[in-house]
mmCIF file as Biopython writes it, N, C-alpha, C and O atoms, coordinates in Angstrom:
data_model
#
loop_
_atom_site.group_PDB
_atom_site.id
_atom_site.type_symbol
_atom_site.label_atom_id
_atom_site.label_alt_id
_atom_site.label_comp_id
_atom_site.label_asym_id
_atom_site.label_entity_id
_atom_site.label_seq_id
_atom_site.pdbx_PDB_ins_code
_atom_site.Cartn_x
_atom_site.Cartn_y
_atom_site.Cartn_z
_atom_site.occupancy
_atom_site.B_iso_or_equiv
_atom_site.auth_seq_id
_atom_site.auth_asym_id
_atom_site.pdbx_PDB_model_num
ATOM 1   N N  . MET A ? 1  ? 31.937  31.686  -6.281 1.0 0.0 1  A 1 
ATOM 2   C CA . MET A ? 1  ? 31.979  30.692  -5.221 1.0 0.0 1  A 1 
ATOM 3   C C  . MET A ? 1  ? 32.355  29.332  -5.826 1.0 0.0 1  A 1 
ATOM 4   O O  . MET A ? 1  ? 31.920  28.964  -6.918 1.0 0.0 1  A 1 
ATOM 5   N N  . ASP A ? 2  ? 33.157  28.625  -5.087 1.0 0.0 2  A 1 
ATOM 6   C CA . ASP A ? 2  ? 33.497  27.297  -5.562 1.0 0.0 2  A 1 
ATOM 7   C C  . ASP A ? 2  ? 32.613  26.253  -4.882 1.0 0.0 2  A 1 
ATOM 8   O O  . ASP A ? 2  ? 31.814  26.568  -4.000 1.0 0.0 2  A 1 
ATOM 9   N N  . LYS A ? 3  ? 32.774  25.032  -5.304 1.0 0.0 3  A 1 
ATOM 10  C CA . LYS A ? 3  ? 31.924  23.926  -4.849 1.0 0.0 3  A 1 
ATOM 11  C C  . LYS A ? 3  ? 32.019  23.715  -3.336 1.0 0.0 3  A 1 
ATOM 12  O O  . LYS A ? 3  ? 30.997  23.516  -2.681 1.0 0.0 3  A 1 
ATOM 13  N N  . ASP A ? 4  ? 33.210  23.756  -2.782 1.0 0.0 4  A 1 
ATOM 14  C CA . ASP A ? 4  ? 33.403  23.525  -1.348 1.0 0.0 4  A 1 
ATOM 15  C C  . ASP A ? 4  ? 32.735  24.599  -0.502 1.0 0.0 4  A 1 
ATOM 16  O O  . ASP A ? 4  ? 32.174  24.302  0.553  1.0 0.0 4  A 1 
ATOM 17  N N  . GLU A ? 5  ? 32.792  25.839  -0.958 1.0 0.0 5  A 1 
ATOM 18  C CA . GLU A ? 5  ? 32.155  26.932  -0.225 1.0 0.0 5  A 1 
ATOM 19  C C  . GLU A ? 5  ? 30.632  26.787  -0.243 1.0 0.0 5  A 1 
ATOM 20  O O  . GLU A ? 5  ? 29.970  27.022  0.768  1.0 0.0 5  A 1 
ATOM 21  N N  . ILE A ? 6  ? 30.093  26.407  -1.370 1.0 0.0 6  A 1 
ATOM 22  C CA . ILE A ? 6  ? 28.638  26.195  -1.474 1.0 0.0 6  A 1 
ATOM 23  C C  . ILE A ? 6  ? 28.197  25.058  -0.568 1.0 0.0 6  A 1 
ATOM 24  O O  . ILE A ? 6  ? 27.183  25.163  0.122  1.0 0.0 6  A 1 
ATOM 25  N N  . LEU A ? 7  ? 28.961  23.969  -0.570 1.0 0.0 7  A 1 
ATOM 26  C CA . LEU A ? 7  ? 28.627  22.840  0.301  1.0 0.0 7  A 1 
ATOM 27  C C  . LEU A ? 7  ? 28.731  23.214  1.774  1.0 0.0 7  A 1 
ATOM 28  O O  . LEU A ? 7  ? 27.902  22.787  2.577  1.0 0.0 7  A 1 
ATOM 29  N N  . ALA A ? 8  ? 29.721  23.994  2.135  1.0 0.0 8  A 1 
ATOM 30  C CA . ALA A ? 8  ? 29.876  24.423  3.530  1.0 0.0 8  A 1 
ATOM 31  C C  . ALA A ? 8  ? 28.704  25.294  3.968  1.0 0.0 8  A 1 
ATOM 32  O O  . ALA A ? 8  ? 28.194  25.133  5.077  1.0 0.0 8  A 1 
ATOM 33  N N  . ARG A ? 9  ? 28.275  26.207  3.114  1.0 0.0 9  A 1 
ATOM 34  C CA . ARG A ? 9  ? 27.110  27.046  3.450  1.0 0.0 9  A 1 
ATOM 35  C C  . ARG A ? 9  ? 25.837  26.217  3.561  1.0 0.0 9  A 1 
ATOM 36  O O  . ARG A ? 9  ? 25.014  26.443  4.449  1.0 0.0 9  A 1 
ATOM 37  N N  . SER A ? 10 ? 25.682  25.265  2.662  1.0 0.0 10 A 1 
ATOM 38  C CA . SER A ? 10 ? 24.504  24.409  2.692  1.0 0.0 10 A 1 
ATOM 39  C C  . SER A ? 10 ? 24.447  23.592  3.982  1.0 0.0 10 A 1 
ATOM 40  O O  . SER A ? 10 ? 23.378  23.434  4.573  1.0 0.0 10 A 1 
ATOM 41  N N  . ARG A ? 11 ? 25.585  23.078  4.412  1.0 0.0 11 A 1 
ATOM 42  C CA . ARG A ? 11 ? 25.632  22.308  5.664  1.0 0.0 11 A 1 
ATOM 43  C C  . ARG A ? 11 ? 25.310  23.189  6.867  1.0 0.0 11 A 1 
ATOM 44  O O  . ARG A ? 11 ? 24.631  22.752  7.797  1.0 0.0 11 A 1 
ATOM 45  N N  . MET A ? 12 ? 25.788  24.407  6.849  1.0 0.0 12 A 1 
ATOM 46  C CA . MET A ? 12 ? 25.511  25.335  7.958  1.0 0.0 12 A 1 
ATOM 47  C C  . MET A ? 12 ? 24.029  25.683  8.015  1.0 0.0 12 A 1 
ATOM 48  O O  . MET A ? 12 ? 23.469  25.795  9.105  1.0 0.0 12 A 1 
ATOM 49  N N  . GLU A ? 13 ? 23.383  25.857  6.866  1.0 0.0 13 A 1 
ATOM 50  C CA . GLU A ? 13 ? 21.971  26.208  6.832  1.0 0.0 13 A 1 
ATOM 51  C C  . GLU A ? 13 ? 21.086  25.041  7.250  1.0 0.0 13 A 1 
ATOM 52  O O  . GLU A ? 13 ? 20.001  25.249  7.794  1.0 0.0 13 A 1 
ATOM 53  N N  . ASN A ? 14 ? 21.537  23.828  7.003  1.0 0.0 14 A 1 
ATOM 54  C CA . ASN A ? 14 ? 20.699  22.662  7.258  1.0 0.0 14 A 1 
ATOM 55  C C  . ASN A ? 14 ? 20.959  22.011  8.604  1.0 0.0 14 A 1 
ATOM 56  O O  . ASN A ? 14 ? 20.494  20.895  8.834  1.0 0.0 14 A 1 
ATOM 57  N N  . THR A ? 15 ? 21.676  22.658  9.491  1.0 0.0 15 A 1 
ATOM 58  C CA . THR A ? 15 ? 21.843  22.113  10.835 1.0 0.0 15 A 1 
ATOM 59  C C  . THR A ? 15 ? 20.607  22.470  11.643 1.0 0.0 15 A 1 
ATOM 60  O O  . THR A ? 15 ? 20.126  23.602  11.600 1.0 0.0 15 A 1 
ATOM 61  N N  . GLY A ? 16 ? 20.116  21.518  12.359 1.0 0.0 16 A 1 
ATOM 62  C CA . GLY A ? 16 ? 18.918  21.746  13.156 1.0 0.0 16 A 1 
ATOM 63  C C  . GLY A ? 16 ? 18.070  20.493  13.199 1.0 0.0 16 A 1 
ATOM 64  O O  . GLY A ? 16 ? 18.547  19.391  12.928 1.0 0.0 16 A 1 
ATOM 65  N N  . ILE A ? 17 ? 16.825  20.671  13.538 1.0 0.0 17 A 1 
ATOM 66  C CA . ILE A ? 17 ? 15.914  19.562  13.712 1.0 0.0 17 A 1 
ATOM 67  C C  . ILE A ? 17 ? 15.287  19.196  12.368 1.0 0.0 17 A 1 
ATOM 68  O O  . ILE A ? 17 ? 14.799  20.056  11.634 1.0 0.0 17 A 1 
ATOM 69  N N  . ASP A ? 18 ? 15.313  17.920  12.073 1.0 0.0 18 A 1 
ATOM 70  C CA . ASP A ? 18 ? 14.709  17.416  10.853 1.0 0.0 18 A 1 
ATOM 71  C C  . ASP A ? 18 ? 13.200  17.274  11.080 1.0 0.0 18 A 1 
ATOM 72  O O  . ASP A ? 18 ? 12.783  16.624  12.039 1.0 0.0 18 A 1 
ATOM 73  N N  . GLU A ? 19 ? 12.391  17.860  10.228 1.0 0.0 19 A 1 
ATOM 74  C CA . GLU A ? 19 ? 10.937  17.839  10.398 1.0 0.0 19 A 1 
ATOM 75  C C  . GLU A ? 19 ? 10.383  16.426  10.282 1.0 0.0 19 A 1 
ATOM 76  O O  . GLU A ? 19 ? 9.477   16.046  11.024 1.0 0.0 19 A 1 
ATOM 77  N N  . TYR A ? 20 ? 10.924  15.655  9.356  1.0 0.0 20 A 1 
ATOM 78  C CA . TYR A ? 20 ? 10.451  14.279  9.186  1.0 0.0 20 A 1 
ATOM 79  C C  . TYR A ? 20 ? 10.743  13.447  10.428 1.0 0.0 20 A 1 
ATOM 80  O O  . TYR A ? 20 ? 9.907   12.652  10.857 1.0 0.0 20 A 1 
ATOM 81  N N  . GLU A ? 21 ? 11.922  13.628  11.001 1.0 0.0 21 A 1 
ATOM 82  C CA . GLU A ? 21 ? 12.288  12.892  12.211 1.0 0.0 21 A 1 
ATOM 83  C C  . GLU A ? 21 ? 11.361  13.267  13.368 1.0 0.0 21 A 1 
ATOM 84  O O  . GLU A ? 21 ? 10.946  12.398  14.134 1.0 0.0 21 A 1 
ATOM 85  N N  . CYS A ? 22 ? 11.037  14.546  13.497 1.0 0.0 22 A 1 
ATOM 86  C CA . CYS A ? 22 ? 10.110  14.983  14.548 1.0 0.0 22 A 1 
ATOM 87  C C  . CYS A ? 22 ? 8.736   14.357  14.365 1.0 0.0 22 A 1 
ATOM 88  O O  . CYS A ? 22 ? 8.106   13.933  15.334 1.0 0.0 22 A 1 
ATOM 89  N N  . MET A ? 23 ? 8.272   14.299  13.114 1.0 0.0 23 A 1 
ATOM 90  C CA . MET A ? 23 ? 6.965   13.712  12.835 1.0 0.0 23 A 1 
ATOM 91  C C  . MET A ? 23 ? 6.957   12.219  13.187 1.0 0.0 23 A 1 
ATOM 92  O O  . MET A ? 23 ? 5.992   11.723  13.769 1.0 0.0 23 A 1 
ATOM 93  N N  . VAL A ? 24 ? 8.022   11.512  12.836 1.0 0.0 24 A 1 
ATOM 94  C CA . VAL A ? 24 ? 8.108   10.083  13.136 1.0 0.0 24 A 1 
ATOM 95  C C  . VAL A ? 24 ? 8.153   9.854   14.638 1.0 0.0 24 A 1 
ATOM 96  O O  . VAL A ? 24 ? 7.490   8.948   15.143 1.0 0.0 24 A 1 
ATOM 97  N N  . LEU A ? 25 ? 8.924   10.658  15.358 1.0 0.0 25 A 1 
ATOM 98  C CA . LEU A ? 25 ? 9.004   10.516  16.811 1.0 0.0 25 A 1 
ATOM 99  C C  . LEU A ? 25 ? 7.670   10.813  17.485 1.0 0.0 25 A 1 
ATOM 100 O O  . LEU A ? 25 ? 7.310   10.162  18.465 1.0 0.0 25 A 1 
ATOM 101 N N  . GLU A ? 26 ? 6.936   11.794  16.964 1.0 0.0 26 A 1 
ATOM 102 C CA . GLU A ? 26 ? 5.624   12.112  17.518 1.0 0.0 26 A 1 
ATOM 103 C C  . GLU A ? 26 ? 4.648   10.960  17.302 1.0 0.0 26 A 1 
ATOM 104 O O  . GLU A ? 26 ? 3.902   10.598  18.212 1.0 0.0 26 A 1 
ATOM 105 N N  . LYS A ? 27 ? 4.651   10.386  16.107 1.0 0.0 27 A 1 
ATOM 106 C CA . LYS A ? 27 ? 3.767   9.248   15.829 1.0 0.0 27 A 1 
ATOM 107 C C  . LYS A ? 27 ? 4.123   8.055   16.706 1.0 0.0 27 A 1 
ATOM 108 O O  . LYS A ? 27 ? 3.238   7.368   17.216 1.0 0.0 27 A 1 
ATOM 109 N N  . ALA A ? 28 ? 5.413   7.810   16.882 1.0 0.0 28 A 1 
ATOM 110 C CA . ALA A ? 28 ? 5.854   6.693   17.718 1.0 0.0 28 A 1 
ATOM 111 C C  . ALA A ? 28 ? 5.440   6.903   19.171 1.0 0.0 28 A 1 
ATOM 112 O O  . ALA A ? 28 ? 5.021   5.959   19.841 1.0 0.0 28 A 1 
ATOM 113 N N  . GLY A ? 29 ? 5.554   8.124   19.655 1.0 0.0 29 A 1 
ATOM 114 C CA . GLY A ? 29 ? 5.149   8.426   21.025 1.0 0.0 29 A 1 
ATOM 115 C C  . GLY A ? 29 ? 3.662   8.244   21.236 1.0 0.0 29 A 1 
ATOM 116 O O  . GLY A ? 29 ? 3.229   7.698   22.252 1.0 0.0 29 A 1 
ATOM 117 N N  . ARG A ? 30 ? 2.883   8.702   20.275 1.0 0.0 30 A 1 
ATOM 118 C CA . ARG A ? 30 ? 1.430   8.530   20.395 1.0 0.0 30 A 1 
ATOM 119 C C  . ARG A ? 30 ? 1.038   7.056   20.364 1.0 0.0 30 A 1 
ATOM 120 O O  . ARG A ? 30 ? 0.182   6.616   21.131 1.0 0.0 30 A 1 
ATOM 121 N N  . PHE A ? 31 ? 1.673   6.297   19.466 1.0 0.0 31 A 1 
ATOM 122 C CA . PHE A ? 31 ? 1.363   4.870   19.374 1.0 0.0 31 A 1 
ATOM 123 C C  . PHE A ? 31 ? 1.729   4.145   20.661 1.0 0.0 31 A 1 
ATOM 124 O O  . PHE A ? 31 ? 0.948   3.331   21.154 1.0 0.0 31 A 1 
ATOM 125 N N  . SER A ? 32 ? 2.905   4.429   21.211 1.0 0.0 32 A 1 
ATOM 126 C CA . SER A ? 32 ? 3.324   3.749   22.437 1.0 0.0 32 A 1 
ATOM 127 C C  . SER A ? 32 ? 2.440   4.125   23.619 1.0 0.0 32 A 1 
ATOM 128 O O  . SER A ? 32 ? 2.177   3.292   24.486 1.0 0.0 32 A 1 
ATOM 129 N N  . MET A ? 33 ? 1.976   5.380   23.658 1.0 0.0 33 A 1 
ATOM 130 C CA . MET A ? 33 ? 1.077   5.790   24.728 1.0 0.0 33 A 1 
ATOM 131 C C  . MET A ? 33 ? -0.249  5.034   24.630 1.0 0.0 33 A 1 
ATOM 132 O O  . MET A ? 33 ? -0.775  4.561   25.637 1.0 0.0 33 A 1 
ATOM 133 N N  . LYS A ? 34 ? -0.783  4.922   23.415 1.0 0.0 34 A 1 
ATOM 134 C CA . LYS A ? 34 ? -2.041  4.194   23.219 1.0 0.0 34 A 1 
ATOM 135 C C  . LYS A ? 34 ? -1.872  2.712   23.523 1.0 0.0 34 A 1 
ATOM 136 O O  . LYS A ? 34 ? -2.762  2.097   24.111 1.0 0.0 34 A 1 
ATOM 137 N N  . ALA A ? 35 ? -0.749  2.134   23.131 1.0 0.0 35 A 1 
ATOM 138 C CA . ALA A ? 35 ? -0.504  0.718   23.407 1.0 0.0 35 A 1 
ATOM 139 C C  . ALA A ? 35 ? -0.393  0.468   24.906 1.0 0.0 35 A 1 
ATOM 140 O O  . ALA A ? 35 ? -0.914  -0.529  25.407 1.0 0.0 35 A 1 
ATOM 141 N N  . GLY A ? 36 ? 0.279   1.359   25.624 1.0 0.0 36 A 1 
ATOM 142 C CA . GLY A ? 36 ? 0.392   1.219   27.071 1.0 0.0 36 A 1 
ATOM 143 C C  . GLY A ? 36 ? -0.953  1.355   27.763 1.0 0.0 36 A 1 
ATOM 144 O O  . GLY A ? 36 ? -1.253  0.621   28.704 1.0 0.0 36 A 1 
ATOM 145 N N  . LEU A ? 37 ? -1.760  2.295   27.297 1.0 0.0 37 A 1 
ATOM 146 C CA . LEU A ? 37 ? -3.091  2.471   27.869 1.0 0.0 37 A 1 
ATOM 147 C C  . LEU A ? 37 ? -3.966  1.249   27.609 1.0 0.0 37 A 1 
ATOM 148 O O  . LEU A ? 37 ? -4.702  0.808   28.492 1.0 0.0 37 A 1 
ATOM 149 N N  . LEU A ? 38 ? -3.886  0.703   26.395 1.0 0.0 38 A 1 
ATOM 150 C CA . LEU A ? 38 ? -4.647  -0.505  26.063 1.0 0.0 38 A 1 
ATOM 151 C C  . LEU A ? 38 ? -4.209  -1.675  26.928 1.0 0.0 38 A 1 
ATOM 152 O O  . LEU A ? 38 ? -5.044  -2.446  27.400 1.0 0.0 38 A 1 
ATOM 153 N N  . ALA A ? 39 ? -2.906  -1.813  27.139 1.0 0.0 39 A 1 
ATOM 154 C CA . ALA A ? 39 ? -2.404  -2.897  27.993 1.0 0.0 39 A 1 
ATOM 155 C C  . ALA A ? 39 ? -2.915  -2.743  29.419 1.0 0.0 39 A 1 
ATOM 156 O O  . ALA A ? 39 ? -3.260  -3.738  30.057 1.0 0.0 39 A 1 
ATOM 157 N N  . CYS A ? 40 ? -2.971  -1.524  29.928 1.0 0.0 40 A 1 
ATOM 158 C CA . CYS A ? 40 ? -3.502  -1.294  31.279 1.0 0.0 40 A 1 
ATOM 159 C C  . CYS A ? 40 ? -4.978  -1.633  31.352 1.0 0.0 40 A 1 
ATOM 160 O O  . CYS A ? 40 ? -5.441  -2.213  32.335 1.0 0.0 40 A 1 
ATOM 161 N N  . CYS A ? 41 ? -5.724  -1.268  30.302 1.0 0.0 41 A 1 
ATOM 162 C CA . CYS A ? 41 ? -7.157  -1.584  30.281 1.0 0.0 41 A 1 
ATOM 163 C C  . CYS A ? 41 ? -7.388  -3.095  30.263 1.0 0.0 41 A 1 
ATOM 164 O O  . CYS A ? 41 ? -8.272  -3.604  30.951 1.0 0.0 41 A 1 
ATOM 165 N N  . VAL A ? 42 ? -6.585  -3.802  29.472 1.0 0.0 42 A 1 
ATOM 166 C CA . VAL A ? 42 ? -6.710  -5.264  29.417 1.0 0.0 42 A 1 
ATOM 167 C C  . VAL A ? 42 ? -6.364  -5.879  30.770 1.0 0.0 42 A 1 
ATOM 168 O O  . VAL A ? 42 ? -7.055  -6.783  31.239 1.0 0.0 42 A 1 
ATOM 169 N N  . CYS A ? 43 ? -5.302  -5.393  31.393 1.0 0.0 43 A 1 
ATOM 170 C CA . CYS A ? 43 ? -4.918  -5.920  32.712 1.0 0.0 43 A 1 
ATOM 171 C C  . CYS A ? 43 ? -5.976  -5.604  33.771 1.0 0.0 43 A 1 
ATOM 172 O O  . CYS A ? 43 ? -6.275  -6.445  34.619 1.0 0.0 43 A 1 
ATOM 173 N N  . ALA A ? 44 ? -6.535  -4.414  33.724 1.0 0.0 44 A 1 
ATOM 174 C CA . ALA A ? 44 ? -7.581  -4.047  34.687 1.0 0.0 44 A 1 
ATOM 175 C C  . ALA A ? 44 ? -8.837  -4.881  34.469 1.0 0.0 44 A 1 
ATOM 176 O O  . ALA A ? 44 ? -9.468  -5.319  35.431 1.0 0.0 44 A 1 
ATOM 177 N N  . ALA A ? 45 ? -9.206  -5.105  33.199 1.0 0.0 45 A 1 
ATOM 178 C CA . ALA A ? 45 ? -10.383 -5.925  32.907 1.0 0.0 45 A 1 
ATOM 179 C C  . ALA A ? 45 ? -10.154 -7.362  33.349 1.0 0.0 45 A 1 
ATOM 180 O O  . ALA A ? 45 ? -11.056 -7.990  33.903 1.0 0.0 45 A 1 
ATOM 181 N N  . ALA A ? 46 ? -8.969  -7.883  33.113 1.0 0.0 46 A 1 
ATOM 182 C CA . ALA A ? 46 ? -8.655  -9.243  33.560 1.0 0.0 46 A 1 
ATOM 183 C C  . ALA A ? 46 ? -8.668  -9.312  35.080 1.0 0.0 46 A 1 
ATOM 184 O O  . ALA A ? 46 ? -9.126  -10.301 35.651 1.0 0.0 46 A 1 
ATOM 185 N N  . GLY A ? 47 ? -8.167  -8.263  35.743 1.0 0.0 47 A 1 
ATOM 186 C CA . GLY A ? 47 ? -8.195  -8.238  37.203 1.0 0.0 47 A 1 
ATOM 187 C C  . GLY A ? 47 ? -9.611  -8.206  37.748 1.0 0.0 47 A 1 
ATOM 188 O O  . GLY A ? 47 ? -9.907  -8.845  38.757 1.0 0.0 47 A 1 
ATOM 189 N N  . LEU A ? 48 ? -10.482 -7.467  37.086 1.0 0.0 48 A 1 
ATOM 190 C CA . LEU A ? 48 ? -11.891 -7.438  37.511 1.0 0.0 48 A 1 
ATOM 191 C C  . LEU A ? 48 ? -12.567 -8.776  37.255 1.0 0.0 48 A 1 
ATOM 192 O O  . LEU A ? 48 ? -13.391 -9.227  38.051 1.0 0.0 48 A 1 
ATOM 193 N N  . PHE A ? 49 ? -12.220 -9.397  36.156 1.0 0.0 49 A 1 
ATOM 194 C CA . PHE A ? 49 ? -12.846 -10.663 35.800 1.0 0.0 49 A 1 
ATOM 195 C C  . PHE A ? 49 ? -12.441 -11.777 36.756 1.0 0.0 49 A 1 
ATOM 196 O O  . PHE A ? 49 ? -13.271 -12.606 37.130 1.0 0.0 49 A 1 
ATOM 197 N N  . PHE A ? 50 ? -11.177 -11.801 37.152 1.0 0.0 50 A 1 
ATOM 198 C CA . PHE A ? 50 ? -10.676 -12.887 37.985 1.0 0.0 50 A 1 
ATOM 199 C C  . PHE A ? 50 ? -10.735 -12.589 39.481 1.0 0.0 50 A 1 
ATOM 200 O O  . PHE A ? 50 ? -10.487 -13.485 40.288 1.0 0.0 50 A 1 
ATOM 201 N N  . SER A ? 51 ? -11.055 -11.356 39.874 1.0 0.0 51 A 1 
ATOM 202 C CA . SER A ? 51 ? -11.165 -11.050 41.302 1.0 0.0 51 A 1 
ATOM 203 C C  . SER A ? 51 ? -12.287 -10.034 41.502 1.0 0.0 51 A 1 
ATOM 204 O O  . SER A ? 51 ? -12.803 -9.457  40.545 1.0 0.0 51 A 1 
ATOM 205 N N  . VAL A ? 52 ? -12.645 -9.834  42.743 1.0 0.0 52 A 1 
ATOM 206 C CA . VAL A ? 52 ? -13.699 -8.893  43.068 1.0 0.0 52 A 1 
ATOM 207 C C  . VAL A ? 52 ? -13.144 -7.479  43.188 1.0 0.0 52 A 1 
ATOM 208 O O  . VAL A ? 52 ? -13.875 -6.512  42.975 1.0 0.0 52 A 1 
ATOM 209 N N  . GLN A ? 53 ? -11.875 -7.341  43.522 1.0 0.0 53 A 1 
ATOM 210 C CA . GLN A ? 53 ? -11.232 -6.069  43.781 1.0 0.0 53 A 1 
ATOM 211 C C  . GLN A ? 53 ? -10.750 -5.412  42.483 1.0 0.0 53 A 1 
ATOM 212 O O  . GLN A ? 53 ? -10.325 -6.106  41.559 1.0 0.0 53 A 1 
ATOM 213 N N  . PHE A ? 54 ? -10.814 -4.094  42.411 1.0 0.0 54 A 1 
ATOM 214 C CA . PHE A ? 54 ? -10.293 -3.359  41.268 1.0 0.0 54 A 1 
ATOM 215 C C  . PHE A ? 54 ? -8.864  -2.939  41.580 1.0 0.0 54 A 1 
ATOM 216 O O  . PHE A ? 54 ? -8.613  -2.278  42.587 1.0 0.0 54 A 1 
ATOM 217 N N  . ALA A ? 55 ? -7.949  -3.313  40.738 1.0 0.0 55 A 1 
ATOM 218 C CA . ALA A ? 55 ? -6.529  -3.072  40.992 1.0 0.0 55 A 1 
ATOM 219 C C  . ALA A ? 55 ? -6.119  -1.714  40.430 1.0 0.0 55 A 1 
ATOM 220 O O  . ALA A ? 55 ? -5.948  -1.564  39.220 1.0 0.0 55 A 1 
ATOM 221 N N  . LEU A ? 56 ? -5.962  -0.730  41.306 1.0 0.0 56 A 1 
ATOM 222 C CA . LEU A ? 56 ? -5.545  0.606   40.872 1.0 0.0 56 A 1 
ATOM 223 C C  . LEU A ? 56 ? -4.050  0.721   40.700 1.0 0.0 56 A 1 
ATOM 224 O O  . LEU A ? 56 ? -3.575  1.695   40.115 1.0 0.0 56 A 1 
ATOM 225 N N  . ASP A ? 57 ? -3.285  -0.253  41.195 1.0 0.0 57 A 1 
ATOM 226 C CA . ASP A ? 57 ? -1.841  -0.171  41.068 1.0 0.0 57 A 1 
ATOM 227 C C  . ASP A ? 57 ? -1.381  -0.275  39.609 1.0 0.0 57 A 1 
ATOM 228 O O  . ASP A ? 57 ? -0.308  0.225   39.271 1.0 0.0 57 A 1 
ATOM 229 N N  . ILE A ? 58 ? -2.160  -0.905  38.754 1.0 0.0 58 A 1 
ATOM 230 C CA . ILE A ? 58 ? -1.819  -0.994  37.331 1.0 0.0 58 A 1 
ATOM 231 C C  . ILE A ? 58 ? -1.803  0.396   36.712 1.0 0.0 58 A 1 
ATOM 232 O O  . ILE A ? 58 ? -0.903  0.720   35.938 1.0 0.0 58 A 1 
ATOM 233 N N  . TRP A ? 59 ? -2.790  1.217   37.045 1.0 0.0 59 A 1 
ATOM 234 C CA . TRP A ? 59 ? -2.862  2.570   36.473 1.0 0.0 59 A 1 
ATOM 235 C C  . TRP A ? 59 ? -1.732  3.435   36.999 1.0 0.0 59 A 1 
ATOM 236 O O  . TRP A ? 59 ? -1.215  4.291   36.282 1.0 0.0 59 A 1 
ATOM 237 N N  . GLY A ? 60 ? -1.350  3.217   38.242 1.0 0.0 60 A 1 
ATOM 238 C CA . GLY A ? 60 ? -0.244  3.983   38.805 1.0 0.0 60 A 1 
ATOM 239 C C  . GLY A ? 60 ? 1.083   3.674   38.137 1.0 0.0 60 A 1 
ATOM 240 O O  . GLY A ? 60 ? 1.935   4.553   38.009 1.0 0.0 60 A 1 
ATOM 241 N N  . ARG A ? 61 ? 1.264   2.434   37.713 1.0 0.0 61 A 1 
ATOM 242 C CA . ARG A ? 61 ? 2.500   2.058   37.029 1.0 0.0 61 A 1 
ATOM 243 C C  . ARG A ? 61 ? 2.591   2.707   35.659 1.0 0.0 61 A 1 
ATOM 244 O O  . ARG A ? 61 ? 3.674   3.121   35.246 1.0 0.0 61 A 1 
ATOM 245 N N  . HIS A ? 62 ? 1.489   2.801   34.955 1.0 0.0 62 A 1 
ATOM 246 C CA . HIS A ? 62 ? 1.517   3.378   33.607 1.0 0.0 62 A 1 
ATOM 247 C C  . HIS A ? 62 ? 1.596   4.886   33.643 1.0 0.0 62 A 1 
ATOM 248 O O  . HIS A ? 62 ? 2.360   5.473   32.876 1.0 0.0 62 A 1 
ATOM 249 N N  . HIS A ? 63 ? 0.845   5.526   34.494 1.0 0.0 63 A 1 
ATOM 250 C CA . HIS A ? 63 ? 0.756   6.982   34.510 1.0 0.0 63 A 1 
ATOM 251 C C  . HIS A ? 63 ? 1.649   7.633   35.541 1.0 0.0 63 A 1 
ATOM 252 O O  . HIS A ? 63 ? 1.676   8.860   35.640 1.0 0.0 63 A 1 
ATOM 253 N N  . GLY A ? 64 ? 2.366   6.862   36.296 1.0 0.0 64 A 1 
ATOM 254 C CA . GLY A ? 64 ? 3.155   7.409   37.391 1.0 0.0 64 A 1 
ATOM 255 C C  . GLY A ? 64 ? 4.520   7.785   37.068 1.0 0.0 64 A 1 
ATOM 256 O O  . GLY A ? 64 ? 5.254   8.255   37.937 1.0 0.0 64 A 1 
#
């Protein structure tokens, strides 16, 4: 086998999903979900503090 044939086979074997990329995307998704939930909690707490009514529309925007 020559160099070009080996490289071509290697490229064919390595096509697919990169495990490191999947791990990074999963961590990013979890972080963004937690950040969004925290932002909703802060907004809901501020809404309770400044008014008597509990604003459920904030939760609908995040989870909807």
